[in-house]
N, C-alpha and C positions, 0 to 999 in steps of 0.2 A: 071361812078362809082355808080351813084344813081340808075341805072337800073340793075347793075350786082354786087352782093354782093362779089364775089370772087375778082373782080377788086378793090372794096372798101377795102376789107380785105388786099390785097397786099399793097395798099397805106398806110393804118393805121399801118400795121406791120412794114413797113420800114421807114416811115416818122414821125409817131407819137411815136411809141413805141421803135424805133431804134433797131429793131430786124432783124435778117437775114430774107431773103424772106421765106414765108410760105413753109413748106414741103408738099409733095404730100398727106400725111395722114392728115395734118392740113387743106389742101384745100378740101379733101374728107369730113372731118367733117363739114367744112363750107358749102359745097354744100348741105349736108343733113340738116344742120341747116336752110338753106334758102329755100329749096324746099321740105322738108319733110312734112308729114301729119300734121294736126293741133295738134295732140297729139303724141309726140315723146320722146324717151328716148335715150340719148347719153351716152355710156360707152366707155371711152378711157383711155389708160394707164396714170399713173401719170406723169406729166411733159409735156404732149402734148399741154396743154394750153386751156383746155375746157372753163374755165371761161373767159380768154382773148377773145377767139373767140366769146363767147356769149355776152360779153359787146360790142364788135364791132358790133354784129348783132343788138343789141338794138339801138345803135346810127344810124345805117343804116335805121332801120325801122322808127325811129322818123324823120329822114331826108326825108323819102318818105311820111310820114303822121304824122305831128307834133301833131295831136289830139289823137294819141294813148295813152293808159294808160298801164303802165308796172309795175308789182309788182314782186320784187325779194325776194325770200324766201330762207333762209339758216338755218343751224343748230342753229345759234344764231345771234343776231343783229350785232355783231362785224364782222362776216364773210360777212353778207349781205352788211354791210357798206363799206367793201373793194371793192365789185363789183360796188356799186354806185359811189365811189370815182374815180374808173377807168373810168367809163362812163363820169363823169364830166370832167376828165382830157382830154379825147378824144375830147369832145365838145369844151373845152376852148383852145385847142392847136392851135398854130399859123399855123400849117399845114392845118387847116380847114378854114383859111381865104379865102373868096371868094367862098367857097364850102358849108359847113354846119354851117358857123358862125352864121347864123340866129337862130340856136337852142339855142344860149346863152341867159340866162334869161334876161328879161327886168325889169326895175324898177317896184316894186310892186308885182312881181311874187315870188313864193317860191324858196328859194335858199339853204335850208338846205340839207345836204348830205342824211339825212333820207327820205326826201320828197322834190322834186324840180320840177319846170316846165321848159319847153323849150319855147323859144321866141314866135313862132307863135301860140302856143296853146291857144284856146279860154278859157275864165274863166270857171272853173269847181271845184266842191268840192274835186274831186280826183286829186292828182298831176300827172304830166307826168310820173315820176318815183318815186316809193315808195319801201323802203327796210324794211324788218321785219324778226325777228327770227321766227322759226316755231311755237314756243309757245307764240309768241307775238300777237298783236292785228290785226288779219286778218279780223275779222268780220267788215263789213261796207265798206270794200274796193271794188273797181270796176276795172276790168282789161281786156284789150284786149289781153295781153300776160302775162302769169304767168310763171316765171322761178324758178324752184325748184332746187337750186344749193347745192348739197351735204347736204341735210337735214338729212340724216342718217349717223351718226358717231357712233363709238363704245360706247361712253358715254351715248347716248340716245337710244341705241338699244340692250343693253346687255341682257335684259330679255324679256320674252314674254309679260309681262305687259307693259313694256316700248314701245315695238314694236306696241302693240295695241293702245296705246295712241298716238304714232307718226302717225300711219296710219289713225287714226280718224282725226287728224289735217290736213293731206293732202287731206282728202275728202272735206275740206273747199274750195279747189281750184275751184271746180265745182260751188260752191255757189257764188263766187265773179267774175267768168268769164262771160264776155259779150257774146251774141250770136255770133257764128262763131269765137270765140277767140281761142288762142293757149295756150297749156300747154307744157312746155319743161322741162323735167327732165335731170339733169346732176348729175351723181353720181357713186360711186363704191359700189356694194353690199358687206356687211361685212360677209354674210353667206347666205346659201340657204333659211334661214328663213327671209331674208331681206324683207322689205315692198315693194321693187321693184319687187319681184317675181310675183306679181299679175298684174303688168302693162300690160303684154301681154294679159291676160284674159280680161282686160278692153278696149282692142282695141288699145293700144299704139304700134307704130312702134319702134322696138328696133334695134340699131346698135352697134356693139362691135368692137373696134379697139385694140387688144392686142399688146404688145411690140414685141412679137415674133409670128411667124406663129405657129398655134397649131400643135402638133404632131398628127398623125392619131388616136392614142389612146385617145387623149383629145379633139378631134374635136367635139364629141357628147356633151361635156359639154356646148357648146355654143347654143345648141337647135335651130340651123338654123338662129341665129341672127348675125353671123359673117359678118362684112362689105362686101358687094358684091365685092368691089375692091380687097380685100384680098382673098376672096373665089375664085374669078376668077383666080388670080395669082397662088393660091395653086393648083387649078385644072389643070392649064396649065403646072406647074412645081412642081410635088409632092415632089421633093427633098427639097423644101423650108421648109417643115415640119420635115425634118430629124434632130434629135438632134445632136449637136456637142459640146461636153464638158459640157453639161447640159441636164437634163431630163425634164426641165420645158417647153421646146418649141424648135422650129427650128430656122431659121435665123431671124435677126431683121426685123421688118416690115417697120421701118423708120430709115434708117442708118444716115440720116441727123440730126435726133434728138438724137438717142442713137446708138452708135456703138456696135459691139460685145463685146468689152472690157468693155464699160460702163455698159452693162447689166450684164456681169459676175461679175463685182465689186458690183453692186447693189444686185445681188442674194446672194453674199457672206455676205453682210451686213444684208439683210432681212431674209435670210434662204429660203429654197424652198417653205415652206408654205406661208410666207409673200410675196415672189415674185409672186407666182401664184395668190395670191389675189389682190395685188396692181398693178401689171404690166401685168399679163395675164388675169385678170378678171375671173379667174377660181376658183370657190368656193369649188370644190369637195374635195380637200385635207384639206382645212380649216374646212369643216364640219366633215370630218372623224376624225380630231384631237379634235375638240371641243365637238362632241357628241360621247362619247366612247361606248355607249351601242347599240348593233345592234340586230335586230330580227334574222339575219342569224346565230347567235350563239345559238339560241334556238333549241330544238328538239320538233317538233309538231307531235303528234300521238294520237290515241284513248287510253285513260287511264282507266283501270278497277278500280272500287271503292275499291276492296279488294286485288287484286294481281297485280304483275308487272313482266316483264321479268327479269331473273337473270342478263342479260347483255343487254344493249342497246347502240348503237354507233352512233355518229354524223358524218356527212359529208356534204359538200356543192356542190356536183356534180350537174350539170344543170338538170339531169333527176330526181333529188330529190326535185326540186322546187314545192311548193304547189301553183299552178297557180290560184286556185279558191279564194285565199285570197288576198285582196288588200295590197299593200305595203304602210305602214304608216311611214316608215323610209325615209331615203334619197336615192338618186339614187344608184341603184345596190344592195340595201338591200332587202332581200326576206325572206320568211319562208320556212323551209326545213323539210321533214319527215326523219326519221332515216335511216341510211345506213344499219344497222344490228339490228335485234331483235332476241335474243336467243329463241329457241323453249321451253325452260324450264321456267315456271312461279312459283312464290312463294309468300307468304303473305308479305305485307308491314311490316316493323319492327317499324314503327311509324306513327301516324296520328294526326296532330295538326291543330287547327284553330286559326288564329290571327285576331284581330279586332282593328281598329283605329277609335275610336268614334269621332263624330262631333256634333255640335248643329243644329239649324234650318236654318243656313245661306246657302251660296252657296256651301260650302264644303260637301262632302259625308262622310258617315260612311263606311270606306273601310273594306273589309274582304277578307281573302284568306284561303283556306284549302290546306295544303301541306302534302304529304306523303313521306316516306323515305324508300329506299332499296338500299343496296350495293353502297353507295356513290352517289346516284342519288336522286334528289329532284323532286317530281311529283306534279304539280298543278292540283287539281281536281275541285276547285271552285275559282272564283275571280270576285269581283264586288264591288258594293257600293249601299247604300241607302241614299236618300236625307235627311230624318228626322231621326237623330241619336238616339233620345230617345223615339220615338213614339212606342206605343204598337205593331203596325204592324211590325215595324222594329225589335224589340226584338223577336217577335214570329217567324219572317222569319229566323233570325239568328239561333235561337234554332232548327228550323226545318232542316236547312242545317247541323247543327252539328249532329243531329240525323240520317239524311240520310247518312252522310259520316262516321258515327260511330267513331267520333274523340275521343281520349282519354284525350285530354287536350285542354283548350281554354285559350289564353293569350290576354288580352286587354291592350292597352296603357292607362296609368293613367294620362298622362299629362293634358288631358282635363277633368275638373271637379274633379280632384284629387281622382279618384276611384269611383266617383258617378255612372258611367255607370255599373260597376261590381255589385254594390249593387242593381241597378234596374234590372239587367239581371239575377241574381242568382235565384230568384223564378221562372222565366219563363223557364230558362234552366233546373231546377230541375224537371219540369213536363215532359219534352220531352227527355232530354239526360243528366241524372245525371253524371257529370264528373268533374274533377278538373278545377277550374277557377282561374287563376292567373293574377296579374297585373305587368306591367313593365313601367319604365319611361325612356324616351330618353333625351339625352342632346347633346350639340354641334350643329354646323351648319347642318341643315337638308340635304342639297344637298350633302355635303361631306360625311355625314353618310350613305346616301342611295347608293352613288357610291361605297363606300368602302365595302358595304355588297353585292351589286349586281354584280359589275364588275368581281371579281375573279370567281364567279360561272359561269357567262356566258363565260368568256374566256376559262374555262376548259370544257365547254359544259356539265355541270352537271344539267341543268334545263330542265325538260320535261313538256310541257303544253298540256292539253287535247284539242282536236280539237274543241269541243263544247265551251270551255272557250274562245278560239280565235274567234269563230263565233259570240258569244254573245257580246264580247268586241267590235268587229268591227261594230256591229249593233247599238251601242249607237249613238243617233242623234247628240250629241255634240262631235266633234272630240277631243277637248282638255281634255275631261273627260275619254277618252279611256285609258286603262292601257298601251297598246302598244305605243300609241302616247306619253304618259308621259315617258315611258322607253326610246324611241329613241330620245327624245328632252331634256333629262336631261343633265345639265352641272354642274360644280362646282361653278358657279356663284350664289351668294345669290339671291333668288327670280327668278331663271331661269324658273320655271313653274308657271303658274297662278293657275293650279290645279294639285296636286300631291298625292291625297288621296290614290288612288289604288296602286301607285308605292311605297308609304311610307309603306303601310301594307305588300307589297311583300318583301320589304327590311327587315322588322322585322322578317318575316318568314325565310328568307335565313340566317339572322344573327343567328337565333335560331339553325339551323342545322350545323352551321359552324364547330363546334368542331367534327362532325361526318364525315366530308367530306374527311378525310384522308383514308377512306376505299379504298382498291385496287379493282377496279371493275373486272379486269381479274382474280385476285386471288380468289375473291368471287365466280366467275363462276366455277373455277376449284374445289374449295372446295364443292360447291353444287353438281357438277357432281360426285365427288368422293364419297360423302355421298349417293347420289342417286344410284350409281352402287353397293355400299356395301349393301344397303337396298334390291336391286333387287336380289343379290346373296343369301342373307339370306332367302328371300321368296322362291326363286327357289329351293334351296337345303334343304328346311325345312323337318324335319323328317329323314334326313340321317346323317351319321357320320360326313360328311363334313359340313353339316348345323350346327351341334352342335359346331364344331370348329369355324365356321364363327360367330356364335352367341356369343361364348366366346373365343376369340382368345388367351387370356392369360391362360385359363384353359383347352385348347384343347389338342392336341397331345403333349406328353412329350418325350424327348430324353431318350432312354433306357440306363440302367446302365450296362456297359460292364466291362470286367476284367481290372484291373489296370496293364497294360503291364510292367510298370516300376517295380512294386513289384514282378511280375513273374520273371523278369530277375534277380532280386536280389536273 
């Protein structure tokens, strides 16, 4: 048992924990735990016993080398303490008598659950096993094995700022790790924006054991990390991935742990999205529900500064994908050019610039120039300036207003209570004399932005100029890109670390909201009817028919004939 972890696991499972013999999936997880690379990440469905397996692994490693130092990190100290308690219970259990009983602490050694020693360990400032919450005191620890057990939970990873803070803490693992040490992650990603998504890039070996075999349509969601055991079985018998009574997956991967009926009951309780996340470890549906704004709902094309097509239509056919632009959204999200552009063009019926001022901090002064025609909103300019009140910023905004020939500028007055407008007025008067108005926003920002943007995108009423997309994607900081902010917005308060460009776009779309009831097809028909009438008047000019066409009410009149009724009388 000391030489073979699977034999040790079998013994602990049945004699110490009084559990049924380990299932084939549990043994496969244990095999990867014991023989995997020094940096590894284990994802397995809820209830498979990841933490139990890892606690047994810690005892086994200490039995082999009592001088090892193990640090267990969890989302909070309470959860980490539960793992340490189980490790102590395995060490102290009577089933270990004559085997690993030497690991039981001796007098004078540390015995606290939060930090304890094993019997043969030589004196050291670091305990044999230490447990800590992810935001606890990691600095100063030294470890041969770091176990990161479910450090990411919804409560500490809801927003971008929280995730950045969490990821920064996990970087501390490398600082406390001894040379040739191991880092083992156990966890379930809550979203594709999970901190775990970067582990593959850092060289971690990732293994995923879902509760059901993936369907062919969802196999790509695992990015090649599906456990080789399951992948081989699926390749040998593809029918394992055929859905039966559910669209979440095929047959159960571990019928000893969860039968078909068990999984169907859990899917009913969790719902498809929750089941895919917690049992299938597939975040694609979760992301689709959590992040409602998609770049695929935009229309991307060249936008003229003065005129636009009478009608432009959206579609998401594969041949319409703009392959030159990177995807800043989630898997499957792309940018598309229009399916149809009418040959007739006419002048925009409105041109407005919106500005969302900021100070000298990290926020930007966001701006957007939108134009309107026949129920469609066109974005001609979109960006931001770092120094909101600098002379250079004011001059640049006035120049953009002049170049785009805007008729109205609306600035948000929340910051500085209208101070920005007072500073901007004299600069604007020199370059583009036009109306300058203020507006104040209220309510939760994320909800307000979603309510303004989502209906416009769902109806495919937003057209963005190609150059705007190109400049946005060229921004060196991804989180300050407008498209990144658009695709990563949720209704959660503080969802985005930076939202300046998205906020100003929401202001613009809210401004045009009451004009979006225009029927685009009817507008095209009206335009063609008027154009045909104008052509006929010009073609028949100087003729009797031309006079009639020019004055349809005063043209030919019906002749006055005899009143036959009077003649008969």
